C-alpha atoms as an extended CHARMM CRD file, in Angstrom:
* protein
*
        73  EXT
         1         1  MET       CA              0.2870000000       -0.4970000000        0.1130000000  PROA      1               0.0000000000
         2         2  HSD       CA              1.5560000000        3.2690000000       -0.8600000000  PROA      2               0.0000000000
         3         3  GLY       CA              0.3370000000        6.8240000000       -0.0010000000  PROA      3               0.0000000000
         4         4  ARG       CA             -1.3360000000        7.4610000000        3.4030000000  PROA      4               0.0000000000
         5         5  GLN       CA             -1.2870000000        5.2480000000        6.0130000000  PROA      5               0.0000000000
         6         6  GLY       CA             -4.3730000000        2.8420000000        7.4950000000  PROA      6               0.0000000000
         7         7  PRO       CA             -5.8690000000        2.2520000000       10.9730000000  PROA      7               0.0000000000
         8         8  THR       CA             -3.6870000000        0.9660000000       13.3340000000  PROA      8               0.0000000000
         9         9  PHE       CA             -6.7910000000       -0.3240000000       15.3290000000  PROA      9               0.0000000000
        10        10  LEU       CA            -10.2930000000       -1.5090000000       14.4050000000  PROA      10              0.0000000000
        11        11  ILE       CA            -13.4440000000       -1.1470000000       16.5080000000  PROA      11              0.0000000000
        12        12  ALA       CA            -16.0830000000       -3.5950000000       15.5580000000  PROA      12              0.0000000000
        13        13  GLY       CA            -19.5500000000       -5.1120000000       17.2080000000  PROA      13              0.0000000000
        14        14  ALA       CA            -22.8110000000       -5.8410000000       16.5730000000  PROA      14              0.0000000000
        15        15  PRO       CA            -25.5040000000       -2.5910000000       16.4140000000  PROA      15              0.0000000000
        16        16  ARG       CA            -26.5040000000       -1.4970000000       19.6160000000  PROA      16              0.0000000000
        17        17  SER       CA            -23.6380000000       -3.2100000000       21.1990000000  PROA      17              0.0000000000
        18        18  GLY       CA            -21.8600000000        0.3350000000       22.1580000000  PROA      18              0.0000000000
        19        19  THR       CA            -19.4930000000        0.4780000000       19.1660000000  PROA      19              0.0000000000
        20        20  THR       CA            -20.1200000000        4.3980000000       18.9210000000  PROA      20              0.0000000000
        21        21  TRP       CA            -19.4390000000        4.7520000000       22.3220000000  PROA      21              0.0000000000
        22        22  LEU       CA            -16.3490000000        3.3490000000       22.1520000000  PROA      22              0.0000000000
        23        23  TYR       CA            -15.5340000000        5.6230000000       18.6790000000  PROA      23              0.0000000000
        24        24  HSD       CA            -16.0800000000        8.5260000000       20.4740000000  PROA      24              0.0000000000
        25        25  LEU       CA            -13.7740000000        7.8130000000       23.4030000000  PROA      25              0.0000000000
        26        26  PRO       CA            -10.6730000000        7.5560000000       21.5970000000  PROA      26              0.0000000000
        27        27  ASP       CA            -11.3350000000       10.7480000000       19.6850000000  PROA      27              0.0000000000
        28        28  ARG       CA            -11.3450000000       12.8880000000       22.1340000000  PROA      28              0.0000000000
        29        29  HSD       CA             -7.6620000000       12.2040000000       22.4940000000  PROA      29              0.0000000000
        30        30  PRO       CA             -5.2740000000       14.1680000000       20.4510000000  PROA      30              0.0000000000
        31        31  ASP       CA             -2.9820000000       11.7290000000       19.4410000000  PROA      31              0.0000000000
        32        32  VAL       CA             -5.4820000000        9.7580000000       17.8440000000  PROA      32              0.0000000000
        33        33  TYR       CA             -7.6180000000        9.8960000000       14.4870000000  PROA      33              0.0000000000
        34        34  MET       CA            -10.4050000000        8.1350000000       14.2210000000  PROA      34              0.0000000000
        35        35  ALA       CA            -12.2270000000        7.9530000000       10.7850000000  PROA      35              0.0000000000
        36        36  LYS       CA            -14.0490000000       10.3670000000       10.0030000000  PROA      36              0.0000000000
        37        37  PRO       CA            -16.8890000000       10.9960000000        8.2290000000  PROA      37              0.0000000000
        38        38  VAL       CA            -18.5410000000        9.6070000000       11.2370000000  PROA      38              0.0000000000
        39        39  ARG       CA            -21.8340000000        9.0450000000        9.2870000000  PROA      39              0.0000000000
        40        40  PRO       CA            -22.1090000000        7.3510000000        7.2790000000  PROA      40              0.0000000000
        41        41  GLU       CA            -20.1790000000        4.4780000000        9.0570000000  PROA      41              0.0000000000
        42        42  PRO       CA            -17.3520000000        3.5030000000        7.2250000000  PROA      42              0.0000000000
        43        43  LYS       CA            -18.8210000000       -0.0140000000        5.9530000000  PROA      43              0.0000000000
        44        44  PHE       CA            -15.4420000000       -0.9230000000        4.0270000000  PROA      44              0.0000000000
        45        45  PHE       CA            -15.8050000000       -4.4530000000        5.1020000000  PROA      45              0.0000000000
        46        46  LEU       CA            -19.5300000000       -5.3270000000        4.8280000000  PROA      46              0.0000000000
        47        47  VAL       CA            -20.1800000000       -4.0430000000        1.3120000000  PROA      47              0.0000000000
        48        48  ASP       CA            -18.4400000000       -6.0460000000       -1.3290000000  PROA      48              0.0000000000
        49        49  GLU       CA            -17.7810000000       -3.0650000000       -4.0860000000  PROA      49              0.0000000000
        50        50  LEU       CA            -16.5340000000       -0.7620000000       -1.5270000000  PROA      50              0.0000000000
        51        51  TYR       CA            -13.7980000000       -3.8270000000       -0.7310000000  PROA      51              0.0000000000
        52        52  ALA       CA            -13.5200000000       -4.3790000000       -4.1630000000  PROA      52              0.0000000000
        53        53  ARG       CA            -11.8180000000       -0.8550000000       -4.3320000000  PROA      53              0.0000000000
        54        54  GLY       CA             -9.2450000000       -1.7870000000       -2.2590000000  PROA      54              0.0000000000
        55        55  LEU       CA             -7.5000000000       -1.2050000000        1.2660000000  PROA      55              0.0000000000
        56        56  GLN       CA             -6.2760000000        2.6060000000       -0.5180000000  PROA      56              0.0000000000
        57        57  HSD       CA             -9.3240000000        3.5060000000       -0.9840000000  PROA      57              0.0000000000
        58        58  TYR       CA            -10.4160000000        2.6700000000        2.2800000000  PROA      58              0.0000000000
        59        59  VAL       CA             -7.3450000000        4.9000000000        3.7600000000  PROA      59              0.0000000000
        60        60  ASP       CA             -8.0150000000        7.7550000000        0.8180000000  PROA      60              0.0000000000
        61        61  THR       CA            -11.7800000000        7.8530000000        1.8120000000  PROA      61              0.0000000000
        62        62  TRP       CA            -11.9430000000        7.3280000000        5.7950000000  PROA      62              0.0000000000
        63        63  PHE       CA             -8.2700000000        8.8080000000        6.5750000000  PROA      63              0.0000000000
        64        64  ALA       CA             -7.3580000000       11.8080000000        4.7270000000  PROA      64              0.0000000000
        65        65  GLY       CA             -6.6570000000       13.8170000000        8.0470000000  PROA      65              0.0000000000
        66        66  ALA       CA             -4.6280000000       11.8110000000        9.5940000000  PROA      66              0.0000000000
        67        67  GLU       CA             -1.0400000000       12.1030000000        8.5180000000  PROA      67              0.0000000000
        68        68  ALA       CA              0.1770000000       13.9140000000       11.8350000000  PROA      68              0.0000000000
        69        69  VAL       CA             -1.2270000000       11.8110000000       14.6210000000  PROA      69              0.0000000000
        70        70  ARG       CA              0.5120000000        8.4820000000       15.6340000000  PROA      70              0.0000000000
        71        71  ARG       CA             -2.8300000000        6.1600000000       16.1790000000  PROA      71              0.0000000000
        72        72  ARG       CA             -5.5030000000        5.8730000000       13.5830000000  PROA      72              0.0000000000
        73        73  GLY       CA             -8.5600000000        3.8710000000       14.0690000000  PROA      73              0.0000000000
C-alpha cells in the first residue's frame, strides 16, 4: 500500500453494542485520529463493492486527515 497509512486499530461490533461510544472515547484524544466522516459509518469490510476498490480506497476515503497522528482507528 502506498500513500497514506491506514488504521492502527479497529473497533468492530454488533449493532447497538456500544461501538459508537467506543468510537467517541479515543476520538477525544489529540494523538488519535478516528475515521471520518462518522456518518455514514465506514462499511468497507461489509460491502463487497467498497472492499473491491481496495485498501488504499479505504484509507484515502476515511483517513484523509490522519497524517500527523500516531494512532488511527
